[in-house]
C-alpha positions in Angstrom: 91.5 113.2 71.1 94.2 113.0 68.4 97.5 111.2 69.8 100.5 113.1 68.9 103.8 111.2 68.4 105.5 113.3 71.1 103.0 112.2 73.7 104.1 108.5 73.1 107.6 109.3 74.2 106.8 109.1 78.0 105.0 105.8 77.8 107.4 104.0 75.6 110.3 105.4 77.7 109.0 104.0 80.9 108.2 100.7 79.2 111.7 100.4 77.9 113.2 101.4 81.3 110.8 99.0 83.2 111.8 96.0 81.2 115.5 97.0 81.2 115.4 97.0 85.1 113.7 93.6 84.9 116.4 92.2 82.7 119.3 93.4 85.0 117.6 92.8 88.3 116.4 89.3 87.5 119.4 88.4 85.4 117.1 86.9 82.6 116.0 88.1 79.3 112.7 86.1 79.2 110.9 87.5 82.3 107.2 87.8 81.8 107.5 86.0 78.4 104.5 83.7 79.2 102.5 86.9 80.3 103.3 88.7 77.1 102.6 85.8 74.7 99.4 85.0 76.5 98.3 88.4 76.3 98.8 88.6 72.5 97.0 85.2 72.1 94.1 86.6 74.3 93.8 89.7 71.9 93.8 87.6 68.9 91.0 85.4 70.3 89.2 88.7 71.4 89.2 89.9 67.6 87.4 86.6 66.7 84.7 86.8 69.3 84.2 90.6 70.1 81.0 90.8 67.8 79.3 88.1 69.9 78.6 89.7 73.1 78.0 86.3 74.9 81.4 85.0 73.8 83.3 88.3 74.5 81.9 88.5 78.0 82.7 84.7 78.6 86.0 85.5 77.3 86.5 88.3 80.0 85.5 85.9 82.9 88.0 83.2 81.5 90.7 85.9 81.4 90.1 86.9 85.1 90.4 83.3 86.2 93.7 82.7 84.6 95.4 83.8 87.9 93.3 81.4 90.0 94.1 78.5 87.6 97.8 79.4 87.6 97.7 79.5 91.6 95.8 76.3 91.8 98.5 74.6 89.6 101.3 76.1 91.5 102.7 78.2 88.5 102.4 81.2 90.6 102.4 81.8 94.5 99.5 82.4 97.1 99.4 86.0 98.3 99.6 85.7 101.8 101.9 88.7 102.3 104.9 86.5 103.1 105.6 84.8 99.6 104.6 87.1 96.9 107.5 86.1 94.8 107.0 82.3 95.0 106.2 82.1 91.4 107.5 81.2 87.9 109.4 84.3 86.6 108.0 83.8 83.2 104.6 84.6 84.5 105.9 87.9 85.8 102.9 90.4 86.3 100.2 88.0 85.2 97.8 88.8 88.1 97.6 92.4 87.2 97.9 92.1 83.6 95.0 89.4 83.3 92.8 91.5 85.5 93.2 94.5 83.5 92.7 92.7 80.0 89.4 91.0 81.7 87.9 94.5 82.2 89.1 95.9 78.9 87.5 92.9 77.1 84.3 93.1 79.3 83.8 96.7 78.0 85.0 96.0 74.5 88.0 98.3 74.7 90.9 95.9 74.2 93.4 97.0 71.7 97.0 96.3 71.0 97.8 100.1 71.9 95.9 99.7 75.3 97.7 96.5 75.9 101.4 97.6 75.4 101.1 101.4 76.5 98.9 100.6 79.6 98.3 97.1 80.5 101.8 95.5 80.1 103.6 98.7 81.5 106.3 96.7 83.6 106.1 99.2 86.4 102.5 97.5 87.1 104.0 94.1 87.6 105.0 94.6 91.2 101.7 95.2 93.0 99.7 97.0 90.3 97.8 99.1 90.2 95.5 97.2 87.7 95.2 99.1 84.3 91.4 100.4 84.0 91.4 102.9 81.4 92.7 103.3 77.8 96.0 105.4 77.7 95.3 109.1 77.4 98.9 109.8 76.9 100.2 113.5 77.3 103.6 115.2 76.9 105.8 116.0 79.7 104.8 119.2 81.8 106.5 120.9 84.8 103.2 120.9 86.7 102.7 117.2 86.3 106.2 116.6 87.1 105.9 118.5 90.5 102.7 116.7 91.4 103.7 113.1 90.7 107.3 113.5 92.0 105.6 114.1 95.5 103.5 111.0 95.0 106.7 109.0 94.3 108.4 110.5 97.4 105.6 109.6 99.6 105.3 106.0 98.4 109.1 105.5 98.8 109.1 106.6 102.2 106.0 104.5 103.2 107.4 101.5 101.4 111.1 101.6 102.4 111.0 103.3 105.8 107.6 102.7 107.5 106.8 99.1 106.2 110.5 98.0 106.5 110.4 99.1 110.1 107.1 97.3 110.8 108.6 94.2 109.3 110.5 93.6 112.5 107.2 93.0 114.2 106.3 90.1 111.8 108.4 87.6 114.0 105.0 87.4 116.0 103.5 85.3 113.5 105.2 82.3 114.8 103.7 82.7 118.2 100.4 81.0 119.3 99.8 83.0 122.5 96.6 85.2 122.3 98.3 88.5 122.9 100.9 87.8 120.3 98.4 86.7 117.8 96.3 90.0 118.2 99.4 92.3 118.1 100.6 90.5 115.1 97.3 90.8 113.1 97.3 94.6 114.0 101.0 95.1 113.0 100.4 93.0 109.9 97.5 95.1 108.8 99.6 98.3 109.1 102.5 96.5 107.4 100.6 95.5 104.4 99.0 98.8 104.2 102.2 100.8 104.0 104.1 98.3 101.8 101.2 97.9 99.4 100.1 101.5 99.3 103.7 102.8 99.4 104.6 100.7 96.3 101.5 101.3 94.4 102.1 105.2 95.1 105.5 104.8 93.5 104.1 103.1 90.5 101.2 105.6 90.2 103.5 108.6 90.2 105.9 107.1 87.8 103.3 106.0 85.4 101.3 109.3 85.5 104.7 111.3 85.3 105.4 109.6 82.1 101.9 110.2 80.7 100.4 106.9 81.2 96.9 107.5 82.8 96.6 105.5 86.1 94.1 105.5 88.8 95.0 105.9 92.6 95.0 102.7 94.2 94.5 103.5 97.9 92.5 106.6 99.4 93.2 106.6 103.2 91.4 103.5 104.0 91.3 104.0 107.8 89.3 107.3 107.4 86.4 104.9 106.6 83.7 104.6 109.2 82.7 101.1 108.3 84.0 98.1 106.4 82.0 99.1 103.3 83.7 102.3 103.0 87.1 100.5 103.8 86.9 98.3 100.8 85.8 101.3 98.6 89.3 102.9 99.6 91.6 99.8 99.6 93.1 98.2 96.3 90.7 100.6 94.2 91.9 99.3 91.0 91.1 95.5 91.7 87.9 96.6 93.5 86.9 98.4 90.2 87.3 95.1 88.1 85.5 93.1 90.6 82.7 95.6 90.7 82.4 95.7 87.0 82.8 91.9 86.5 80.8 90.6 89.4 79.0 93.0 91.5 77.0 95.0 88.9 75.9 92.2 86.6 75.0 89.6 89.3 73.4 92.1 91.6 70.5 92.5 89.1 70.0 88.9 88.7 70.6 87.2 92.4 70.5 90.3 94.5 73.1 92.1 96.8 74.1 89.4 99.3 74.9 86.8 96.6 76.8 89.5 94.3 79.0 90.4 97.3 79.7 86.8 98.2 80.7 86.3 94.3 82.8 89.6 94.5 84.8 88.2 97.6 85.1 84.8 96.6 86.5 86.0 93.3 88.9 88.3 95.0 89.8 85.3 97.3 90.5 83.1 94.3 92.5 85.9 92.7 94.9 85.9 95.7 95.1 82.2 95.9 93.1 79.0 95.6 93.4 77.7 99.0 90.7 76.9 101.9 92.0 79.8 104.0 91.3 82.3 101.2 87.8 80.8 100.8 87.4 81.5 104.5 88.8 84.9 104.2 86.2 85.6 101.2 83.4 84.2 103.1 84.2 86.1 106.2 84.6 89.5 104.6 81.4 89.0 102.4 79.4 88.0 105.6 80.4 91.1 107.4 80.0 93.5 104.5 76.4 92.3 104.0 75.8 92.5 107.9 77.2 95.9 107.9 74.9 97.1 105.0 71.8 95.7 106.7 72.7 97.2 110.0 73.1 100.8 108.3 69.8 100.1 106.3 67.4 98.6 108.9 68.2 100.1 112.2 66.0 103.2 112.4 68.3 105.1 114.8 70.9 106.1 112.3 73.3 107.3 114.8 73.2 104.0 116.6 73.4 102.1 113.3 76.6 104.0 112.3 78.2 103.2 115.8 77.5 99.6 115.6 79.1 99.7 112.0 82.1 101.6 113.3 82.6 99.3 116.3 82.5 96.3 114.1 85.1 97.8 111.4 88.4 97.4 113.4 87.3 93.9 114.5 86.6 92.8 110.9 89.8 94.3 109.5 92.2 92.8 112.1 90.6 89.1 112.1 90.3 89.3 108.3 94.1 90.2 108.1 95.0 87.2 110.3 93.0 84.9 108.1 94.8 86.4 105.0 98.3 85.8 106.6 98.0 82.1 107.4 98.1 79.4 105.0 97.9 76.6 107.3 94.2 76.0 108.0 94.6 73.8 111.2 97.1 76.5 112.6 94.5 79.3 111.8 91.7 77.6 113.6 94.0 77.1 116.6 95.0 80.8 116.7 91.2 81.7 116.5 90.7 79.4 119.5 93.5 81.0 121.3 92.1 84.4 120.9 88.5 83.6 121.8 89.4 81.8 124.8 92.2 84.3 125.5 94.8 81.6 126.3 98.1 83.7 126.7 101.0 82.6 129.0 102.8 85.8 130.2 106.0 83.7 130.3 105.7 82.8 126.7 104.3 86.1 125.2 107.0 87.5 122.9 105.3 91.0 122.2 105.8 92.2 125.9 109.5 91.4 125.7 110.3 92.9 122.3 113.0 95.5 122.3 112.9 98.0 119.4 115.9 99.7 117.8 115.5 103.4 117.0 114.0 102.8 113.6 111.4 100.3 114.6 110.3 102.4 117.5 110.0 105.5 115.4 108.3 103.5 112.6 105.6 102.0 115.1 105.0 105.6 116.5 104.6 107.0 113.1 102.4 104.3 111.7 100.1 104.6 114.7 99.9 108.4 114.2 99.3 108.1 110.6 96.5 105.6 110.9 95.1 107.6 114.0 95.2 110.9 111.7 93.3 109.1 108.9 90.7 107.9 111.3 90.3 111.3 113.2 90.7 113.8 110.2 89.0 111.8 107.2 88.7 115.1 105.1 92.3 116.2 105.7 93.4 112.7 105.0 91.7 112.3 101.7 94.1 111.6 98.9 97.0 112.0 101.1 96.9 115.8 100.5 98.6 116.6 104.0 101.3 113.9 103.4 102.0 115.3 99.8 102.7 118.8 101.1 106.1 120.1 99.7 107.6 120.7 103.0 106.5 117.2 104.4 108.0 115.7 101.2 111.3 117.3 102.2 111.1 115.4 105.6 110.2 112.3 103.8 113.5 112.6 101.7 115.5 113.0 104.8 114.1 110.1 106.6 114.5 107.9 103.5 118.2 108.8 103.5 118.6 108.2 107.1 116.5 104.9 107.5 115.2 103.6 104.2 115.8 99.8 103.3 115.1 98.4 100.0 115.5 94.8 100.8 111.8 94.4 101.3 109.6 92.8 98.7 106.3 93.8 98.0 103.5 92.0 99.8 101.8 91.3 96.5 105.1 90.3 94.9 105.7 90.4 91.2 103.3 87.4 90.1 
């Protein structure tokens, strides 16, 4: 398709606006300078090795592991959901940029145009989505404006109202009482979902509105019926990178269990090089494979689906608890508290919490929305019901009444 000059207006405009906002909000002029310079250097190296398939693929993997190396050396933070911004500002956006570059190199599609019009779009720096496709730019249109503004409205509501209200429950992380630990893990899963999905919906809407082709990053994960489906619906852009770089090539050589283990360990390293994330990756790999064989081996398919369904919430909640805790000793102690159900009613915080109106409404809405996804998976698909024009009017009103933008993205801007 021929690329008309007018089609570049949107991508260039949002590129300049994004960096302008970074400049004024961070108070510095060199945010992401290491990310930008490294990306250009990688493009130059790619030009030298691209004709050698072995070298090109090796470069793709090396670029993917830039983020784990920076995490290991302390240049960027570990993504537990509580310290997303604990990183060097000069590496702003490196996690999502390097993952995108790795995929483009792997498929031999890395160009300066794709780098600057798509991968390095600053809107992606705060929680993605990872760039997956070459920029199929297009001029503004009324139809596209109407569609993607609704995505931005929904994302703003989920992030600034729902997630910010649920944030009040995160105080439970400090408790070591079994009931509090369990309530925290459930609340934290919901908080991460609405925070992360909300902010990526805003990015998805803004990028597509300005003509930058972008994939949807979430697709109603709680409409899943097992943990395999859940991961197909959660952080879709990163999952696509992991699928292409680790699952598909290694499955052919080493089989499915090993490939899945490599996928989740690579994902764990991308989040942070710590013992807890090794545990997190191993935990999810084991239960992914277990679910797969339950569905495959048990002859009674209805019974197999029921087993997988019953495992699903347990895996998600316990996995989120592992994700949240950077202290391994404390993590093991919390698991011990849960499995022995050591909970002193006098010390339990969750049973004595007093909610303000916003938090109470938020908890009710979050519960209803997750229940809606689970009960009506077809209606929940791609958030059609929540992007209804009339629903968006309600979200705007609620944003005006209750929104709070002091909240950081759980994946930060690293």
